[in-house]
C-alpha positions, -999 to +999 in steps of 0.1 A: -094-249-475-113-220-475-107-191-501-105-157-489-138-137-497-132-117-530-139-084-515-106-061-516-096-037-545-064-051-556-033-029-558+003-036-560+027-005-553+048+007-585+081-005-570+067-040-572+057-041-608+092-040-617+105-066-600+074-089-611+089-120-625+067-138-647+082-174-641+074-169-604+057-204-590+024-206-576+030-205-534-009-208-529-024-239-512-038-264-537-017-254-567+010-270-590+038-242-598+033-227-630+055-206-653+041-183-681+058-159-701+087-139-687+094-107-711+070-082-718+077-087-759+068-122-758+031-117-748+028-083-769+010-067-738+024-035-722+022-029-682-009-007-688-027-033-702-061-042-678-063-075-686-023-081-677-026-064-649-059-083-635-035-117-639-006-101-620-030-088-594-049-122-591-020-141-591-004-118-562-035-121-544-034-161-545+000-167-543+006-177-508+007-205-485-017-207-456-004-203-425-018-238-418+003-252-445+035-237-432+032-262-405+047-287-427+081-274-428+103-258-450+110-288-470+072-283-478+069-269-516+038-254-533+047-276-565+033-306-545+005-293-527-025-299-549-039-331-558-068-331-580-101-346-564-123-366-583-151-346-602-184-362-614-207-345-642-243-353-639-264-365-663-299-345-666-319-376-658-296-374-623-308-339-615-341-345-603-348-355-566-326-357-538-289-376-534-299-408-523-267-419-514-246-397-490-210-389-495-185-403-493-198-430-509-225-413-537-199-418-567-200-456-561-220-473-586-230-438-606-220-438-642-213-407-643-184-399-662-153-380-646-143-349-660-126-315-654-135-282-649-121-274-680-141-301-701-173-287-687-167-254-710-158-269-741-186-263-769-208-294-775-234-297-802-261-286-779-239-255-768-221-235-789-195-211-785-216-180-789-236-190-759-226-184-722-222-218-704-236-220-671-218-248-645-232-256-610-203-270-588-212-285-558-201-309-533-203-315-494-184-296-471-147-300-472-145-321-505-123-291-521-146-268-540-127-237-530-097-250-539-105-261-571-116-227-578-082-214-565-065-237-590-085-229-618-080-190-613-040-193-611-042-218-643-060-190-660-039-165-651-008-184-662-023-193-693-029-228-684-064-236-689-095-216-701-073-197-725-108-191-749-119-165-719-097-134-719-115-122-686-121-141-655-140-122-627-144-140-593-166-127-569-176-144-533-212-153-522-204-140-488-192-109-497-220-101-521-242-110-494-233-086-472-239-055-497-265-038-487-265-006-516-276-014-548-250-013-576-248-021-613-226-049-625-202-028-639-200-006-608-198-040-591-168-051-612-147-016-606-154-016-569-139-048-562-112-048-596-107-008-599-084-017-632-113-032-647-136+001-645-137+008-681-132-028-695-152-030-729-162-064-719-189-058-696-203-034-718-231-053-734-222-043-769-224-071-793-209-102-782-178-091-764-191-109-734-182-140-747-150-139-737-159-132-700-162-160-670-178-148-637-169-170-612-192-168-579-176-193-546-202-200-521-232-188-539-259-207-511-247-175-492-270-152-512-302-168-510-312-163-545-349-156-558-352-163-593-389-154-591-401-124-610-421-107-586-389-107-564-365-102-587-371-079-618-357-088-655-329-065-659-302-066-691-283-034-687-253-043-667-254-002-661-284-005-641-284-004-603-298-038-586-292-055-557-261-078-557-286-106-559-304-095-585-275-090-606-264-123-604-298-139-608-302-122-640-266-133-652-278-170-648-310-163-662-290-148-697-308-120-696-281-099-687-247-106-710-263-138-723-230-144-740-208-147-709-202-176-692-204-185-654-190-209-626-209-216-595-199-236-566-224-244-537-230-268-508-254-298-510-280-278-493-285-252-514-282-275-548-321-266-557-312-228-552-306-224-593-337-239-611-324-265-636-333-246-667-306-224-660-278-248-658-258-261-685-239-287-667-243-297-631-208-315-614-201-332-582-170-326-564-162-360-544-132-353-532-104-383-526-128-413-530-101-434-545-069-445-529-048-432-552-056-398-545-054-401-508-018-414-511-011-388-535-022-364-508-004-378-480+029-380-500+029-343-509+026-336-475+043-361-456+077-374-480+091-338-491+124-330-484+151-303-489+188-304-493+195-293-457+168-316-439+156-348-454+128-364-444+121-389-466+134-419-445+118-408-417+084-404-427+085-437-446+074-457-415+046-439-407+034-431-440+036-469-451+013-476-417-011-450-431-011-468-462-022-504-445-046-487-428-063-471-456-059-503-477-084-520-449-120-513-448-119-489-420-137-461-408-103-436-415-107-447-453-141-433-457-134-400-436-103-396-459-127-394-489-130-356-476-100-337-483-106-319-451-100-348-431-072-359-452-057-326-440-064-332-404-049-364-407-015-350-423-016-324-395-017-346-366+009-368-381+030-344-389+030-333-355+037-367-340+061-373-361+082-342-374+078-317-347+101-283-347+115-268-320+122-237-340+090-236-354+062-216-336+047-238-310+019-262-324-006-282-301-031-306-312-056-282-295-045-261-319-048-280-349-082-289-344-094-252-337-080-240-367-094-266-385-126-254-375-120-219-387-107-235-421-141-250-424-167-228-408-143-193-401-171-164-400-202-182-411-233-177-397-268-195-392-298-177-402-326-177-376-352-166-395-366-158-428-377-122-446-358-092-449-319-101-442-311-071-421-343-081-396-329-118-397-314-131-361-282-146-369-258-169-348-227-180-353-229-214-368-200-228-349-214-220-317-246-240-331-226-269-338-215-270-305-247-270-287-260-298-310-231-322-321-209-311-294-237-322-269-239-357-287-203-359-283-203-346-249-230-374-239-211-401-257-182-394-235-199-394-205-219-432-218-188-444-233-200-446-264-189-443-300-215-448-323-253-431-322-284-441-334-308-424-357-333-414-330-302-402-307-292-379-334-328-367-336-330-360-300-297-344-298-292-326-329-336-321-339-344-307-309-383-292-304-389-280-342-423-263-346-424-242-375-416-244-412-384-223-408-369-248-381-377-275-405-358-261-430-332-246-410-325-284-397-329-299-427-295-273-436-280-281-409-284-322-412-273-318-450-242-296-448-227-297-411-242-331-394-232-353-423-198-338-420-189-349-387-211-380-383-207-411-413-225-439-411-204-469-392-184-492-414-195-524-396-234-515-397-234-500-436-219-534-450-238-553-430-278-560-441-298-542-414-328-522-412-326-481-416-337-478-382-308-500-372-281-477-386-255-465-363-236-435-370-199-424-359-177-393-362-156-393-392-125-387-369-128-407-333-111-378-320-133-353-330-159-364-305-134-356-280-124-321-292-161-310-298-172-327-262-145-307-247-157-274-262-189-279-252-179-279-217-155-252-215-178-231-234-202-233-205-233-250-224-231-280-198-245-264-167-244-278-133-281-281-115-266-256-093-253-231-120-291-229-135-308-221-103-279-195-096-289-184-135-326-180-132-322-171-092-298-140-099-317-127-133-350-125-110-338-112-081-314-086-097-340-073-116-369-074-094-348-062-062-334-033-086-371-023-093-384-025-054-354-006-038-361+020-065-401+021-056-391+019-017-363+048-021-392+070-033-414+060-006-391+065+023-383+100+011-421+111+025-425+082+052-390+069+071-397+033+081-365+016+097-382-015+080-377-003+046-335-007+049-342-045+051-351-048+016-318-033+008-307-070+016-320-078-021-287-065-035-270-089-022-286-114-043-266-110-073-232-108-057-241-139-035-248-159-069-219-144-087-193-163-058-217-193-063-212-191-104-175-188-092-175-221-073-195-232-101-166-227-127-140-247-106-160-276-119-143-279-154-108-281-133-120-306-110-134-329-139-097-323-154-081-333-129-097-365-121-103-375-157-064-370-157-054-394-132-081-420-136-060-451-149-076-473-170-070-507-167-079-520-203-052-497-221-017-486-206-007-468-236-002-428-234-026-408-248-003-399-277+003-432-286-036-440-286-038-412-308-015-425-336-025-463-333-064-447-339-048-434-374-026-458-380-037-490-365-022-513-342+011-530-354+025-560-341+009-584-313-028-577-312-052-577-279-063-606-268-095-599-260-116-567-271-116-537-247-149-532-226-151-497-232-133-470-255-112-445-236-114-407-238-082-396-224-079-371-248-110-353-237-096-337-203-064-325-224-086-307-248-104-287-224-070-278-209-060-269-240-090-248-253-079-223-222-049-215-243-043-179-251-043-185-291-068-210-294-094-186-274-089-163-299-095-183-327-126-195-310-137-160-310-136-151-344-157-180-349-181-168-325-173-189-293-159-168-271-143-181-235-149-155-209-120-141-193-132-150-158-140-183-169-104-187-175-087-172-146-112-198-125-107-224-144-067-220-143-068-212-103-089-246-094-071-264-119-035-259-098-048-268-066-060-301-078-030-310-098-006-303-068-030-324-050-026-353-076+010-348-089+028-358-055+014-392-054+033-417-075+020-420-112+025-447-136+047-435-163+019-432-190-005-414-167+029-390-160+039-386-199-004-374-199-002-348-174+032-334-196+011-337-227-015-314-207+011-290-196+022-286-235-014-280-247-022-254-219+008-231-227+009-215-199+045-211-187+036-193-150+008-221-146+034-250-157+065-238-131+039-233-102+026-271-112+061-286-113+073-274-083+050-303-064+075-327-088+109-342-078+111-370-102+098-378-135+097-415-142+088-423-181+106-458-180+093-483-209+078-448-227+083-449-260+095-415-269+084-400-298+101-364-314+068-353-301+069-363-263+107-355-263+096-320-272+069-318-249+091-330-218+116-303-228+091-275-235+074-284-203+105-285-184+122-249-199+091-232-184+105-236-149+131-212-131+166-221-136+166-229-098+147-254-105+161-291-104+143-326-108+160-350-084+154-378-108+149-378-150+141-418-159+145-421-195+153-457-194+138-481-221+125-454-241+140-461-272+159-430-277+177-421-309+208-395-314+177-376-333+162-369-303+186-357-276+187-323-290+156-316-280+159-331-243+187-307-239+170-283-218+151-312-198+186-323-191+198-291-177+173-290-147+181-327-139+206-344-108+203-377-119+199-386-156+191-425-164+192-430-202+201-465-200+188-496-226+180-470-255+198-464-289+220-437-286+250-440-306+286-421-307+268-392-318+249-388-288+279-384-268+290-349-288+258-338-272+262-353-236+300-339-238+288-304-245+265-308-218+287-320-193+312-289-200+282-264-196+293-245-164+259-248-150+254-283-156+240-301-123+242-340-132+253-361-107+248-390-121+246-403-159+234-439-167+244-450-202+240-486-196+229-505-228+239-478-257+259-486-284+281-462-276+316-477-288+352-468-281+346-433-301+319-424-281+333-431-250+362-408-263+338-381-270+322-382-233+355-390-214+368-356-228+343-336-207+358-351-175+385-327-177+360-297-175+332-310-155+328-308-118+291-319-109+292-360-120+296-384-091+284-416-107+293-427-139+277-459-158+291-472-192+278-507-185+278-529-219+286-495-240+312-515-263+341-493-249+366-518-248+401-520-235+410-489-251+379-472-238+391-484-205+430-475-205+413-437-217+389-438-185+421-445-164+437-417-180+411-388-176+402-397-138+430-378-124+417-349-141+380-351-126+382-350-085+345-360-080+337-395-090+330-418-067+312-450-087+322-463-120+304-490-137+323-505-168+309-541-166+303-564-196+326-541-215+348-570-230+378-554-210+408-577-204+432-579-175+455-558-181+429-527-188+410-536-158+444-535-135+450-499-149+417-489-143+417-499-107+450-487-100+437-453-113+406-457-091+426-463-060+446-432-068+416-413-069+409-395-038+370-399-040+359-433-057+351-460-039+333-486-063+343-502-094+319-525-115+340-551-141+317-579-137+309-599-171+341-587-187+368-615-198+387-614-166+410-647-157+409-660-125+447-642-120+432-611-127+401-614-104+425-622-077+448-595-083+419-568-089+408-582-055+438-575-039+442-540-051+408-529-042+424-541-005+436-512+017+467-515+032+453-525+066+435-554+048+466-569+034+459-543+000+485-521-017+468-487-013+435-472-006+405-488-002+383-491-037+357-518-041+362-541-067+329-560-081+342-586-107+329-617-097+300-631-073+333-646-052+367-628-039+388-660-039+380-682-008+353-656+001+319-648-012+320-608-022+294-587-003+274-574-030+267-610-051+232-594-048+233-566-064+260-583-092+227-613-097+202-589-096+216-564-122+224-594-144+187-604-142+172-572-151+190-569-182+195-605-189+172-607-215+184-574-235+218-587-236+235-617-258+222-650-240+254-669-248+275-645-235+258-638-204+253-675-199+288-683-205+299-659-175+273-672-152+290-706-160+326-686-149+304-678-116+295-713-109+332-725-113+339-700-090+319-710-066+329-743-068+364-734-063+356-716-034+332-744-015+359-768-020+384-747+001+359-733+023+374-742+061+334-748+076+303-757+070+280-727+075+309-712+044+297-743+024+261-735+028+270-699+021+287-708-008+256-731-020+229-705-017+249-680-039+252-712-058+212-717-065+209-679-073+232-683-103+214-713-111+180-696-110+194-668-134+205-697-157+172-710-160+157-680-164+179-671-194+169-707-208+132-698-203+131-664-214+113-655-179+110-617-173+134-606-142+101-601-121+098-639-122+125-642-096+121-615-074+106-641-050+139-660-047+155-626-046+136-618-015+146-650-002+182-649-008+184-613+006+169-626+039 
């Protein structure tokens, strides 16, 4: 992560000095927590000592956790943030010539020793302590140069490293490059650090400078020139010089030769400092070995606090990530860069550990902040000569115009890998001058190699150089850059190009002609001259055309969102997780015909979000407000047309993710007005998906309600329900069956039902291990609830005690109409008690009791209890579904009972279901024997065939769809 520019005078209020604690831990990104002396007497230094003041202020300046690191939650501690990257010292014979092996594999096969920065400043036989050391630390973009420097500064402030230096003075190359006024070294130091104004170590007297270490971060921004004709020699630290000349004379050892210097630079500027001025040269190689990668991932995904432990939850994704890194995969090469390690950790943390109470975090926001960390504030020089006369352009904008265009063409052609010729076509462009070639070389070395790496397959096979293919280090980055390329307006349609040219032409030409004709008309009035006033219409006319053209972004988002890919049915978040962790379990039978780019339209929507637009504005990639408003208006119309149609659950989940990434509550509320049902059955609901669903529905008004919210078979756990409560409050019919909800979930559901504003009419909790304790919690809500009409507790383990308590609570709830307590191990006595309570209830008309261990006598009694007085029963009519037969008659609901068993049989205990089906066959056989007519016997036989087909399905393990044809036949 980038360290901010060293350009502010450090100051601290007097009240803060009294509260200073020497044992305070580091809180800056990338550093271990360290302690140093906690009392004034132990250090032997007073609070007025400039050295001690300097250390305190440097520590305070860098003692913070960047905003990007705070997303990992309160359990994330600074002590575990830093992981030492691999640093290789280059031998003098390796200094010559360009790098032959690009990052991240340049270290493989190298005999260079691994060192620390402290070891580079140790005296050797060649370099004595009296002579200053110049160390050049270089590395590719994102390898951790800034983090290493920050760690070094904080450790020096704590007295843990480089203790031979009494003074460490850090500078930012980017800051010094913007200084146009000449200044002396001492004035430069005092300008940045006021407390060092009269420090004697920088006077140049004797050898006091041997205790000084200068640190210049990002020296490539200064464009140093070591030629005598351009930079004069000067040894006086009080002489006013351009900042670049001061740095050059320090590196020449002509000014303060005893001082040591640490310089960091990118690969493109590796030769900017002549080798004769470099004592040691070392390369930062990032996390090239799996141990460093694992340590980094563990520091961000396996941390915990006493209140909210996360270790157990993080084990599964972290273990899967380790397995993915062990394979010879593209992810392993990408994670050689600490920056991509951060991006991977941030994505996994968002997928598995979102926090509804934390600031909103979106996937588009993560990628946009990542771009700000890497390229924030950087510009691209478009010429040479005097710096003030150079034409400068945003580096990020140039990345979008080149790499983004390549990414967009790949998305359009469903192409993941690119040849050398394609890179040259999109990135090289028309290079004619030497300046263009130099700019291209710098861009390819620093930027292009950061985004595009050699494909693992072609890299490890023996192919010609021209056949080598390149891929984006992180596949999702291609979709992000392609979306950014479109949203920024770099991809123009033919009509837009024509509009821009004609509008510009007629705008200027028409204005000049109108001015001329107005002057002529003063002398000679001709009515025909008024015709030329029509020229003024062209700018406004083409402005309307331009407004129409902007709508193509919205139309593309809608069309790409609802284009179902037949090869891959997972929702977009599952696809993202698989791209990082791989596919675990059964592999696809065959390769996919083409890659999918379902994140691409979602990124386009997310980039229109206000917070992301602010970040892009800082990067020099501003999105016009008119573009946002026009795109939003058209997108709403397009989504309204599509969402009313029935969509598969996966596509519906992708649609909700788009609304979440867009982060526009008003827009979301208006779009959701067209949706009456959200069916996400069999979509694996992760914490992020639950947060997305809850946040999206929370944007709606209090008068908006879903007719149905289907979350069956979604792998829901107790810990996820809290994120969904806001969604439940906007629902009439809530389906939570076939999940993993335990007794604790019933506490939340009880509180939800007791809410005076609760509108839930139907609650289905079938096949959840609620047990008797969970049923007790849930049934406590019946006295205070007035909305519930249908309650399904089939196969929840409530038992006899739960059935008796339900019978007891029924009298306190007057609105229930249907109860389903099938397959709950309820005996005759409890079943009769429950049916009696239902018979006395004013509104209950149906009770499901099949698949319970009921005796034949119990079934007959239940049948009699359910009949009305006119039918020979004992009270009010209640439909009791206990078996496919009712004595010598076929139950009128036998199809319903068999269909429910078929749908759920494969998830139930097969032996138990098979046993109950055998009992059904016995009941049917007894009824068939006592049937009074031939047609009645045939009716029994038809039902018997349906039961036998269900038994056959259990034996072969076929899904319920296998017998749909039989169901249709029987229903006829």
